[in-house]
PDB file of N, CA, C, O and CB in Angstrom:
ATOM      1  N   MET A   1      11.661  -1.945  20.034  1.00  0.00           N
ATOM      2  CA  MET A   1      10.366  -1.317  19.865  1.00  0.00           C
ATOM      3  C   MET A   1      10.549   0.137  19.478  1.00  0.00           C
ATOM      4  O   MET A   1      11.441   0.833  19.964  1.00  0.00           O
ATOM      5  CB  MET A   1       9.530  -1.436  21.144  1.00  0.00           C
ATOM      6  N   ARG A   2       9.677   0.567  18.591  1.00  0.00           N
ATOM      7  CA  ARG A   2       9.703   1.972  18.233  1.00  0.00           C
ATOM      8  C   ARG A   2       8.932   2.782  19.272  1.00  0.00           C
ATOM      9  O   ARG A   2       8.083   2.245  19.983  1.00  0.00           O
ATOM     10  CB  ARG A   2       9.114   2.188  16.824  1.00  0.00           C
ATOM     11  N   ARG A   3       9.225   4.031  19.350  1.00  0.00           N
ATOM     12  CA  ARG A   3       8.659   4.868  20.408  1.00  0.00           C
ATOM     13  C   ARG A   3       7.134   4.900  20.396  1.00  0.00           C
ATOM     14  O   ARG A   3       6.512   4.884  21.458  1.00  0.00           O
ATOM     15  CB  ARG A   3       9.188   6.270  20.282  1.00  0.00           C
ATOM     16  N   PHE A   4       6.518   4.947  19.202  1.00  0.00           N
ATOM     17  CA  PHE A   4       5.059   5.047  19.150  1.00  0.00           C
ATOM     18  C   PHE A   4       4.359   3.763  19.606  1.00  0.00           C
ATOM     19  O   PHE A   4       3.151   3.774  19.843  1.00  0.00           O
ATOM     20  CB  PHE A   4       4.621   5.389  17.740  1.00  0.00           C
ATOM     21  N   GLU A   5       5.092   2.674  19.731  1.00  0.00           N
ATOM     22  CA  GLU A   5       4.473   1.414  20.130  1.00  0.00           C
ATOM     23  C   GLU A   5       4.084   1.374  21.602  1.00  0.00           C
ATOM     24  O   GLU A   5       3.514   0.383  22.060  1.00  0.00           O
ATOM     25  CB  GLU A   5       5.402   0.279  19.832  1.00  0.00           C
ATOM     26  N   PHE A   6       4.379   2.422  22.341  1.00  0.00           N
ATOM     27  CA  PHE A   6       3.966   2.498  23.739  1.00  0.00           C
ATOM     28  C   PHE A   6       2.621   3.201  23.897  1.00  0.00           C
ATOM     29  O   PHE A   6       2.117   3.314  25.015  1.00  0.00           O
ATOM     30  CB  PHE A   6       5.024   3.219  24.557  1.00  0.00           C
ATOM     31  N   PHE A   7       2.030   3.676  22.798  1.00  0.00           N
ATOM     32  CA  PHE A   7       0.746   4.364  22.827  1.00  0.00           C
ATOM     33  C   PHE A   7      -0.412   3.373  22.926  1.00  0.00           C
ATOM     34  O   PHE A   7      -0.216   2.175  23.132  1.00  0.00           O
ATOM     35  CB  PHE A   7       0.586   5.235  21.585  1.00  0.00           C
ATOM     36  N   ASP A   8      -1.604   3.899  22.776  1.00  0.00           N
ATOM     37  CA  ASP A   8      -2.821   3.110  22.733  1.00  0.00           C
ATOM     38  C   ASP A   8      -2.711   2.065  21.611  1.00  0.00           C
ATOM     39  O   ASP A   8      -2.242   2.401  20.523  1.00  0.00           O
ATOM     40  CB  ASP A   8      -4.061   4.026  22.524  1.00  0.00           C
ATOM     41  N   PRO A   9      -3.125   0.816  21.838  1.00  0.00           N
ATOM     42  CA  PRO A   9      -2.994  -0.226  20.813  1.00  0.00           C
ATOM     43  C   PRO A   9      -3.676   0.123  19.486  1.00  0.00           C
ATOM     44  O   PRO A   9      -3.200  -0.287  18.427  1.00  0.00           O
ATOM     45  CB  PRO A   9      -3.566  -1.514  21.337  1.00  0.00           C
ATOM     46  N   ALA A  10      -4.763   0.860  19.525  1.00  0.00           N
ATOM     47  CA  ALA A  10      -5.438   1.259  18.280  1.00  0.00           C
ATOM     48  C   ALA A  10      -4.561   2.211  17.467  1.00  0.00           C
ATOM     49  O   ALA A  10      -4.520   2.126  16.239  1.00  0.00           O
ATOM     50  CB  ALA A  10      -6.797   1.926  18.590  1.00  0.00           C
ATOM     51  N   ILE A  11      -3.869   3.110  18.146  1.00  0.00           N
ATOM     52  CA  ILE A  11      -2.977   4.049  17.458  1.00  0.00           C
ATOM     53  C   ILE A  11      -1.788   3.306  16.870  1.00  0.00           C
ATOM     54  O   ILE A  11      -1.354   3.609  15.759  1.00  0.00           O
ATOM     55  CB  ILE A  11      -2.495   5.155  18.422  1.00  0.00           C
ATOM     56  N   VAL A  12      -1.262   2.343  17.602  1.00  0.00           N
ATOM     57  CA  VAL A  12      -0.128   1.545  17.119  1.00  0.00           C
ATOM     58  C   VAL A  12      -0.513   0.793  15.850  1.00  0.00           C
ATOM     59  O   VAL A  12       0.238   0.803  14.875  1.00  0.00           O
ATOM     60  CB  VAL A  12       0.346   0.550  18.207  1.00  0.00           C
ATOM     61  N   LEU A  13      -1.669   0.145  15.851  1.00  0.00           N
ATOM     62  CA  LEU A  13      -2.119  -0.602  14.677  1.00  0.00           C
ATOM     63  C   LEU A  13      -2.339   0.324  13.490  1.00  0.00           C
ATOM     64  O   LEU A  13      -1.972  -0.014  12.365  1.00  0.00           O
ATOM     65  CB  LEU A  13      -3.406  -1.367  14.990  1.00  0.00           C
ATOM     66  N   GLU A  14      -2.929   1.477  13.727  1.00  0.00           N
ATOM     67  CA  GLU A  14      -3.180   2.426  12.644  1.00  0.00           C
ATOM     68  C   GLU A  14      -1.867   2.914  12.022  1.00  0.00           C
ATOM     69  O   GLU A  14      -1.774   3.025  10.799  1.00  0.00           O
ATOM     70  CB  GLU A  14      -3.996   3.620  13.162  1.00  0.00           C
ATOM     71  N   ARG A  15      -0.875   3.201  12.824  1.00  0.00           N
ATOM     72  CA  ARG A  15       0.418   3.666  12.302  1.00  0.00           C
ATOM     73  C   ARG A  15       1.150   2.565  11.545  1.00  0.00           C
ATOM     74  O   ARG A  15       1.813   2.839  10.545  1.00  0.00           O
ATOM     75  CB  ARG A  15       1.297   4.177  13.443  1.00  0.00           C
ATOM     76  N   LYS A  16       1.039   1.335  12.005  1.00  0.00           N
ATOM     77  CA  LYS A  16       1.676   0.230  11.285  1.00  0.00           C
ATOM     78  C   LYS A  16       0.990   0.007   9.935  1.00  0.00           C
ATOM     79  O   LYS A  16       1.657  -0.290   8.944  1.00  0.00           O
ATOM     80  CB  LYS A  16       1.634  -1.066  12.130  1.00  0.00           C
ATOM     81  N   GLN A  17      -0.349   0.150   9.893  1.00  0.00           N
ATOM     82  CA  GLN A  17      -1.077  -0.019   8.642  1.00  0.00           C
ATOM     83  C   GLN A  17      -0.766   1.098   7.654  1.00  0.00           C
ATOM     84  O   GLN A  17      -0.831   0.885   6.444  1.00  0.00           O
ATOM     85  CB  GLN A  17      -2.570  -0.074   8.909  1.00  0.00           C
ATOM     86  N   ASP A  18      -0.433   2.276   8.148  1.00  0.00           N
ATOM     87  CA  ASP A  18      -0.099   3.393   7.265  1.00  0.00           C
ATOM     88  C   ASP A  18       1.179   3.154   6.479  1.00  0.00           C
ATOM     89  O   ASP A  18       1.415   3.833   5.480  1.00  0.00           O
ATOM     90  CB  ASP A  18       0.035   4.662   8.068  1.00  0.00           C
ATOM     91  N   GLU A  19       2.009   2.210   6.898  1.00  0.00           N
ATOM     92  CA  GLU A  19       3.252   1.887   6.202  1.00  0.00           C
ATOM     93  C   GLU A  19       3.066   0.746   5.201  1.00  0.00           C
ATOM     94  O   GLU A  19       4.011   0.386   4.500  1.00  0.00           O
ATOM     95  CB  GLU A  19       4.334   1.520   7.210  1.00  0.00           C
ATOM     96  N   THR A  20       1.863   0.173   5.125  1.00  0.00           N
ATOM     97  CA  THR A  20       1.629  -0.984   4.268  1.00  0.00           C
ATOM     98  C   THR A  20       0.716  -0.633   3.104  1.00  0.00           C
ATOM     99  O   THR A  20       0.311   0.519   2.946  1.00  0.00           O
ATOM    100  CB  THR A  20       1.029  -2.128   5.073  1.00  0.00           C
ATOM    101  N   CYS A  21       0.400  -1.622   2.301  1.00  0.00           N
ATOM    102  CA  CYS A  21      -0.452  -1.443   1.129  1.00  0.00           C
ATOM    103  C   CYS A  21      -1.946  -1.562   1.439  1.00  0.00           C
ATOM    104  O   CYS A  21      -2.770  -1.425   0.535  1.00  0.00           O
ATOM    105  CB  CYS A  21      -0.078  -2.450   0.081  1.00  0.00           C
ATOM    106  N   LEU A  22      -2.301  -1.810   2.674  1.00  0.00           N
ATOM    107  CA  LEU A  22      -3.722  -1.914   3.005  1.00  0.00           C
ATOM    108  C   LEU A  22      -4.444  -0.628   2.643  1.00  0.00           C
ATOM    109  O   LEU A  22      -3.981   0.463   2.974  1.00  0.00           O
ATOM    110  CB  LEU A  22      -3.913  -2.228   4.498  1.00  0.00           C
ATOM    111  N   GLY A  23      -5.572  -0.752   1.967  1.00  0.00           N
ATOM    112  CA  GLY A  23      -6.337   0.419   1.563  1.00  0.00           C
ATOM    113  C   GLY A  23      -6.025   0.895   0.164  1.00  0.00           C
ATOM    114  O   GLY A  23      -6.628   1.860  -0.305  1.00  0.00           O
ATOM    115  N   CYS A  24      -5.094   0.241  -0.516  1.00  0.00           N
ATOM    116  CA  CYS A  24      -4.743   0.617  -1.887  1.00  0.00           C
ATOM    117  C   CYS A  24      -5.783   0.046  -2.847  1.00  0.00           C
ATOM    118  O   CYS A  24      -6.230  -1.090  -2.684  1.00  0.00           O
ATOM    119  CB  CYS A  24      -3.316   0.113  -2.257  1.00  0.00           C
ATOM    120  N   ALA A  25      -6.164   0.834  -3.844  1.00  0.00           N
ATOM    121  CA  ALA A  25      -7.160   0.396  -4.820  1.00  0.00           C
ATOM    122  C   ALA A  25      -6.618  -0.738  -5.699  1.00  0.00           C
ATOM    123  O   ALA A  25      -7.402  -1.515  -6.244  1.00  0.00           O
ATOM    124  CB  ALA A  25      -7.597   1.577  -5.695  1.00  0.00           C
ATOM    125  N   ALA A  26      -5.303  -0.844  -5.843  1.00  0.00           N
ATOM    126  CA  ALA A  26      -4.692  -1.856  -6.702  1.00  0.00           C
ATOM    127  C   ALA A  26      -4.481  -3.191  -5.998  1.00  0.00           C
ATOM    128  O   ALA A  26      -4.127  -4.176  -6.646  1.00  0.00           O
ATOM    129  CB  ALA A  26      -3.376  -1.352  -7.220  1.00  0.00           C
ATOM    130  N   LEU A  27      -4.689  -3.244  -4.690  1.00  0.00           N
ATOM    131  CA  LEU A  27      -4.446  -4.474  -3.939  1.00  0.00           C
ATOM    132  C   LEU A  27      -5.651  -5.402  -4.052  1.00  0.00           C
ATOM    133  O   LEU A  27      -6.783  -4.996  -3.788  1.00  0.00           O
ATOM    134  CB  LEU A  27      -4.143  -4.159  -2.456  1.00  0.00           C
ATOM    135  N   GLN A  28      -5.403  -6.640  -4.442  1.00  0.00           N
ATOM    136  CA  GLN A  28      -6.468  -7.620  -4.609  1.00  0.00           C
ATOM    137  C   GLN A  28      -6.144  -8.866  -3.807  1.00  0.00           C
ATOM    138  O   GLN A  28      -4.979  -9.228  -3.642  1.00  0.00           O
ATOM    139  CB  GLN A  28      -6.668  -7.970  -6.095  1.00  0.00           C
ATOM    140  N   LEU A  29      -7.177  -9.512  -3.313  1.00  0.00           N
ATOM    141  CA  LEU A  29      -7.016 -10.753  -2.561  1.00  0.00           C
ATOM    142  C   LEU A  29      -7.270 -11.917  -3.503  1.00  0.00           C
ATOM    143  O   LEU A  29      -8.353 -12.023  -4.079  1.00  0.00           O
ATOM    144  CB  LEU A  29      -7.978 -10.805  -1.330  1.00  0.00           C
ATOM    145  N   SER A  30      -6.278 -12.796  -3.667  1.00  0.00           N
ATOM    146  CA  SER A  30      -6.399 -13.964  -4.531  1.00  0.00           C
ATOM    147  C   SER A  30      -6.392 -15.218  -3.684  1.00  0.00           C
ATOM    148  O   SER A  30      -5.772 -15.266  -2.622  1.00  0.00           O
ATOM    149  CB  SER A  30      -5.262 -14.007  -5.572  1.00  0.00           C
ATOM    150  N   ARG A  31      -7.087 -16.226  -4.165  1.00  0.00           N
ATOM    151  CA  ARG A  31      -7.112 -17.514  -3.474  1.00  0.00           C
ATOM    152  C   ARG A  31      -6.537 -18.571  -4.410  1.00  0.00           C
ATOM    153  O   ARG A  31      -7.028 -18.773  -5.521  1.00  0.00           O
ATOM    154  CB  ARG A  31      -8.567 -17.892  -3.022  1.00  0.00           C
ATOM    155  N   TRP A  32      -5.493 -19.234  -3.943  1.00  0.00           N
ATOM    156  CA  TRP A  32      -4.813 -20.266  -4.733  1.00  0.00           C
ATOM    157  C   TRP A  32      -4.717 -21.542  -3.902  1.00  0.00           C
ATOM    158  O   TRP A  32      -3.941 -21.606  -2.949  1.00  0.00           O
ATOM    159  CB  TRP A  32      -3.393 -19.789  -5.182  1.00  0.00           C
ATOM    160  N   GLY A  33      -5.488 -22.538  -4.254  1.00  0.00           N
ATOM    161  CA  GLY A  33      -5.399 -23.839  -3.592  1.00  0.00           C
ATOM    162  C   GLY A  33      -5.599 -23.778  -2.091  1.00  0.00           C
ATOM    163  O   GLY A  33      -4.896 -24.466  -1.349  1.00  0.00           O
ATOM    164  N   GLY A  34      -6.519 -22.991  -1.638  1.00  0.00           N
ATOM    165  CA  GLY A  34      -6.797 -22.892  -0.217  1.00  0.00           C
ATOM    166  C   GLY A  34      -6.000 -21.822   0.509  1.00  0.00           C
ATOM    167  O   GLY A  34      -6.288 -21.523   1.668  1.00  0.00           O
ATOM    168  N   ALA A  35      -5.010 -21.242  -0.144  1.00  0.00           N
ATOM    169  CA  ALA A  35      -4.212 -20.170   0.465  1.00  0.00           C
ATOM    170  C   ALA A  35      -4.704 -18.824  -0.052  1.00  0.00           C
ATOM    171  O   ALA A  35      -5.096 -18.696  -1.212  1.00  0.00           O
ATOM    172  CB  ALA A  35      -2.693 -20.354   0.158  1.00  0.00           C
ATOM    173  N   ARG A  36      -4.678 -17.839   0.811  1.00  0.00           N
ATOM    174  CA  ARG A  36      -5.067 -16.484   0.421  1.00  0.00           C
ATOM    175  C   ARG A  36      -3.815 -15.625   0.336  1.00  0.00           C
ATOM    176  O   ARG A  36      -2.978 -15.637   1.239  1.00  0.00           O
ATOM    177  CB  ARG A  36      -6.093 -15.876   1.428  1.00  0.00           C
ATOM    178  N   LYS A  37      -3.695 -14.875  -0.764  1.00  0.00           N
ATOM    179  CA  LYS A  37      -2.541 -13.995  -0.948  1.00  0.00           C
ATOM    180  C   LYS A  37      -3.014 -12.652  -1.480  1.00  0.00           C
ATOM    181  O   LYS A  37      -3.986 -12.571  -2.231  1.00  0.00           O
ATOM    182  CB  LYS A  37      -1.501 -14.630  -1.911  1.00  0.00           C
ATOM    183  N   TYR A  38      -2.311 -11.600  -1.077  1.00  0.00           N
ATOM    184  CA  TYR A  38      -2.574 -10.276  -1.609  1.00  0.00           C
ATOM    185  C   TYR A  38      -1.681 -10.059  -2.823  1.00  0.00           C
ATOM    186  O   TYR A  38      -0.485 -10.347  -2.781  1.00  0.00           O
ATOM    187  CB  TYR A  38      -2.336  -9.178  -0.533  1.00  0.00           C
ATOM    188  N   VAL A  39      -2.271  -9.546  -3.914  1.00  0.00           N
ATOM    189  CA  VAL A  39      -1.541  -9.332  -5.152  1.00  0.00           C
ATOM    190  C   VAL A  39      -1.822  -7.912  -5.634  1.00  0.00           C
ATOM    191  O   VAL A  39      -2.958  -7.443  -5.556  1.00  0.00           O
ATOM    192  CB  VAL A  39      -1.938 -10.385  -6.234  1.00  0.00           C
ATOM    193  N   CYS A  40      -0.794  -7.228  -6.131  1.00  0.00           N
ATOM    194  CA  CYS A  40      -0.915  -5.862  -6.624  1.00  0.00           C
ATOM    195  C   CYS A  40      -1.235  -5.892  -8.117  1.00  0.00           C
ATOM    196  O   CYS A  40      -0.513  -6.521  -8.890  1.00  0.00           O
ATOM    197  CB  CYS A  40       0.386  -5.057  -6.353  1.00  0.00           C
ATOM    198  N   SER A  41      -2.314  -5.217  -8.528  1.00  0.00           N
ATOM    199  CA  SER A  41      -2.669  -5.192  -9.945  1.00  0.00           C
ATOM    200  C   SER A  41      -1.862  -4.153 -10.722  1.00  0.00           C
ATOM    201  O   SER A  41      -2.000  -4.061 -11.942  1.00  0.00           O
ATOM    202  CB  SER A  41      -4.154  -4.912 -10.103  1.00  0.00           C
ATOM    203  N   ASN A  42      -1.021  -3.367 -10.042  1.00  0.00           N
ATOM    204  CA  ASN A  42      -0.127  -2.413 -10.711  1.00  0.00           C
ATOM    205  C   ASN A  42       1.135  -3.082 -11.211  1.00  0.00           C
ATOM    206  O   ASN A  42       1.966  -2.431 -11.844  1.00  0.00           O
ATOM    207  CB  ASN A  42       0.237  -1.277  -9.769  1.00  0.00           C
ATOM    208  N   GLY A  43       1.301  -4.368 -10.943  1.00  0.00           N
ATOM    209  CA  GLY A  43       2.464  -5.094 -11.421  1.00  0.00           C
ATOM    210  C   GLY A  43       3.590  -5.233 -10.419  1.00  0.00           C
ATOM    211  O   GLY A  43       4.653  -5.755 -10.755  1.00  0.00           O
ATOM    212  N   PHE A  44       3.380  -4.777  -9.195  1.00  0.00           N
ATOM    213  CA  PHE A  44       4.415  -4.920  -8.168  1.00  0.00           C
ATOM    214  C   PHE A  44       4.264  -6.253  -7.456  1.00  0.00           C
ATOM    215  O   PHE A  44       3.149  -6.737  -7.260  1.00  0.00           O
ATOM    216  CB  PHE A  44       4.347  -3.761  -7.154  1.00  0.00           C
ATOM    217  N   GLN A  45       5.376  -6.839  -7.073  1.00  0.00           N
ATOM    218  CA  GLN A  45       5.372  -8.119  -6.371  1.00  0.00           C
ATOM    219  C   GLN A  45       4.907  -7.905  -4.936  1.00  0.00           C
ATOM    220  O   GLN A  45       5.638  -7.326  -4.132  1.00  0.00           O
ATOM    221  CB  GLN A  45       6.779  -8.774  -6.400  1.00  0.00           C
ATOM    222  N   LYS A  46       3.716  -8.356  -4.605  1.00  0.00           N
ATOM    223  CA  LYS A  46       3.165  -8.212  -3.265  1.00  0.00           C
ATOM    224  C   LYS A  46       2.655  -9.538  -2.734  1.00  0.00           C
ATOM    225  O   LYS A  46       2.070  -9.581  -1.652  1.00  0.00           O
ATOM    226  CB  LYS A  46       2.048  -7.185  -3.260  1.00  0.00           C
ATOM    227  N   ALA A  47       2.862 -10.612  -3.464  1.00  0.00           N
ATOM    228  CA  ALA A  47       2.285 -11.901  -3.096  1.00  0.00           C
ATOM    229  C   ALA A  47       2.681 -12.257  -1.666  1.00  0.00           C
ATOM    230  O   ALA A  47       3.766 -12.783  -1.419  1.00  0.00           O
ATOM    231  CB  ALA A  47       2.741 -13.006  -4.078  1.00  0.00           C
ATOM    232  N   SER A  48       1.807 -11.969  -0.760  1.00  0.00           N
ATOM    233  CA  SER A  48       2.069 -12.197   0.650  1.00  0.00           C
ATOM    234  C   SER A  48       0.767 -12.600   1.328  1.00  0.00           C
ATOM    235  O   SER A  48      -0.315 -12.192   0.908  1.00  0.00           O
ATOM    236  CB  SER A  48       2.681 -10.936   1.320  1.00  0.00           C
ATOM    237  N   THR A  49       0.881 -13.394   2.366  1.00  0.00           N
ATOM    238  CA  THR A  49      -0.309 -13.783   3.120  1.00  0.00           C
ATOM    239  C   THR A  49      -0.522 -12.872   4.314  1.00  0.00           C
ATOM    240  O   THR A  49      -1.591 -12.895   4.924  1.00  0.00           O
ATOM    241  CB  THR A  49      -0.199 -15.231   3.583  1.00  0.00           C
ATOM    242  N   GLU A  50       0.474 -12.071   4.659  1.00  0.00           N
ATOM    243  CA  GLU A  50       0.394 -11.173   5.808  1.00  0.00           C
ATOM    244  C   GLU A  50       0.431  -9.716   5.349  1.00  0.00           C
ATOM    245  O   GLU A  50       1.306  -9.335   4.571  1.00  0.00           O
ATOM    246  CB  GLU A  50       1.544 -11.454   6.798  1.00  0.00           C
ATOM    247  N   TRP A  51      -0.501  -8.908   5.817  1.00  0.00           N
ATOM    248  CA  TRP A  51      -0.524  -7.500   5.421  1.00  0.00           C
ATOM    249  C   TRP A  51       0.685  -6.743   5.965  1.00  0.00           C
ATOM    250  O   TRP A  51       1.129  -5.763   5.366  1.00  0.00           O
ATOM    251  CB  TRP A  51      -1.812  -6.837   5.903  1.00  0.00           C
ATOM    252  N   SER A  52       1.212  -7.195   7.095  1.00  0.00           N
ATOM    253  CA  SER A  52       2.330  -6.478   7.701  1.00  0.00           C
ATOM    254  C   SER A  52       3.634  -6.658   6.919  1.00  0.00           C
ATOM    255  O   SER A  52       4.591  -5.915   7.138  1.00  0.00           O
ATOM    256  CB  SER A  52       2.522  -6.945   9.130  1.00  0.00           C
ATOM    257  N   ALA A  53       3.680  -7.638   6.010  1.00  0.00           N
ATOM    258  CA  ALA A  53       4.890  -7.891   5.227  1.00  0.00           C
ATOM    259  C   ALA A  53       4.933  -7.065   3.948  1.00  0.00           C
ATOM    260  O   ALA A  53       5.949  -7.063   3.253  1.00  0.00           O
ATOM    261  CB  ALA A  53       4.988  -9.365   4.886  1.00  0.00           C
ATOM    262  N   MET A  54       3.856  -6.369   3.625  1.00  0.00           N
ATOM    263  CA  MET A  54       3.783  -5.609   2.381  1.00  0.00           C
ATOM    264  C   MET A  54       4.130  -4.150   2.634  1.00  0.00           C
ATOM    265  O   MET A  54       3.373  -3.441   3.297  1.00  0.00           O
ATOM    266  CB  MET A  54       2.385  -5.726   1.752  1.00  0.00           C
ATOM    267  N   ARG A  55       5.249  -3.697   2.120  1.00  0.00           N
ATOM    268  CA  ARG A  55       5.634  -2.297   2.254  1.00  0.00           C
ATOM    269  C   ARG A  55       4.961  -1.476   1.154  1.00  0.00           C
ATOM    270  O   ARG A  55       4.843  -1.925   0.014  1.00  0.00           O
ATOM    271  CB  ARG A  55       7.179  -2.139   2.192  1.00  0.00           C
ATOM    272  N   ARG A  56       4.530  -0.292   1.506  1.00  0.00           N
ATOM    273  CA  ARG A  56       3.822   0.576   0.563  1.00  0.00           C
ATOM    274  C   ARG A  56       4.765   1.048  -0.536  1.00  0.00           C
ATOM    275  O   ARG A  56       5.881   1.488  -0.259  1.00  0.00           O
ATOM    276  CB  ARG A  56       3.206   1.786   1.294  1.00  0.00           C
ATOM    277  N   CYS A  57       4.314   0.954  -1.780  1.00  0.00           N
ATOM    278  CA  CYS A  57       5.130   1.371  -2.914  1.00  0.00           C
ATOM    279  C   CYS A  57       4.746   2.800  -3.324  1.00  0.00           C
ATOM    280  O   CYS A  57       3.821   3.387  -2.763  1.00  0.00           O
ATOM    281  CB  CYS A  57       4.956   0.386  -4.110  1.00  0.00           C
ATOM    282  N   ARG A  58       5.449   3.336  -4.285  1.00  0.00           N
ATOM    283  CA  ARG A  58       5.216   4.720  -4.706  1.00  0.00           C
ATOM    284  C   ARG A  58       3.926   4.873  -5.518  1.00  0.00           C
ATOM    285  O   ARG A  58       3.465   5.996  -5.724  1.00  0.00           O
ATOM    286  CB  ARG A  58       6.398   5.217  -5.525  1.00  0.00           C
ATOM    287  N   LYS A  59       3.337   3.770  -5.980  1.00  0.00           N
ATOM    288  CA  LYS A  59       2.102   3.834  -6.755  1.00  0.00           C
ATOM    289  C   LYS A  59       0.864   3.604  -5.914  1.00  0.00           C
ATOM    290  O   LYS A  59      -0.181   3.226  -6.443  1.00  0.00           O
ATOM    291  CB  LYS A  59       2.142   2.832  -7.862  1.00  0.00           C
ATOM    292  N   TYR A  60       0.964   3.824  -4.619  1.00  0.00           N
ATOM    293  CA  TYR A  60      -0.175   3.669  -3.701  1.00  0.00           C
ATOM    294  C   TYR A  60      -1.277   4.639  -4.103  1.00  0.00           C
ATOM    295  O   TYR A  60      -1.046   5.841  -4.237  1.00  0.00           O
ATOM    296  CB  TYR A  60       0.255   3.913  -2.219  1.00  0.00           C
ATOM    297  N   GLU A  61      -2.473   4.104  -4.294  1.00  0.00           N
ATOM    298  CA  GLU A  61      -3.631   4.938  -4.599  1.00  0.00           C
ATOM    299  C   GLU A  61      -4.761   4.539  -3.649  1.00  0.00           C
ATOM    300  O   GLU A  61      -5.221   3.398  -3.691  1.00  0.00           O
ATOM    301  CB  GLU A  61      -4.068   4.787  -6.104  1.00  0.00           C
ATOM    302  N   PRO A  62      -5.214   5.455  -2.798  1.00  0.00           N
ATOM    303  CA  PRO A  62      -6.245   5.115  -1.811  1.00  0.00           C
ATOM    304  C   PRO A  62      -7.556   4.730  -2.491  1.00  0.00           C
ATOM    305  O   PRO A  62      -7.903   5.242  -3.556  1.00  0.00           O
ATOM    306  CB  PRO A  62      -6.477   6.293  -0.854  1.00  0.00           C
ATOM    307  N   GLU A  63      -8.270   3.815  -1.845  1.00  0.00           N
ATOM    308  CA  GLU A  63      -9.576   3.407  -2.359  1.00  0.00           C
ATOM    309  C   GLU A  63     -10.557   4.561  -2.245  1.00  0.00           C
ATOM    310  O   GLU A  63     -10.491   5.357  -1.308  1.00  0.00           O
ATOM    311  CB  GLU A  63     -10.106   2.170  -1.600  1.00  0.00           C
ATOM    312  N   ALA A  64     -11.455   4.643  -3.194  1.00  0.00           N
ATOM    313  CA  ALA A  64     -12.491   5.690  -3.163  1.00  0.00           C
ATOM    314  C   ALA A  64     -13.508   5.326  -2.092  1.00  0.00           C
ATOM    315  O   ALA A  64     -13.932   4.174  -1.997  1.00  0.00           O
ATOM    316  CB  ALA A  64     -13.191   5.854  -4.565  1.00  0.00           C
ATOM    317  N   ALA A  65     -13.888   6.282  -1.306  1.00  0.00           N
ATOM    318  CA  ALA A  65     -14.827   6.037  -0.214  1.00  0.00           C
ATOM    319  C   ALA A  65     -16.258   6.114  -0.666  1.00  0.00           C
ATOM    320  O   ALA A  65     -17.171   5.931   0.140  1.00  0.00           O
ATOM    321  CB  ALA A  65     -14.601   7.014   0.897  1.00  0.00           C
TER     322      ALA A  65
END
């Protein structure tokens, strides 16, 4: 376990999400034959069903609020 994982569960989840592609404007959710996968429209391989498996790339662009 990393040291920050002993904090409040909300803080732990937020820090883990900061390392992933969640919130990127290029990330799209695709549905293929009943399965849902996240795909990057910037051309990076992100085809994953779990957000925690997607590491943030250098072309991360936050969604406009």
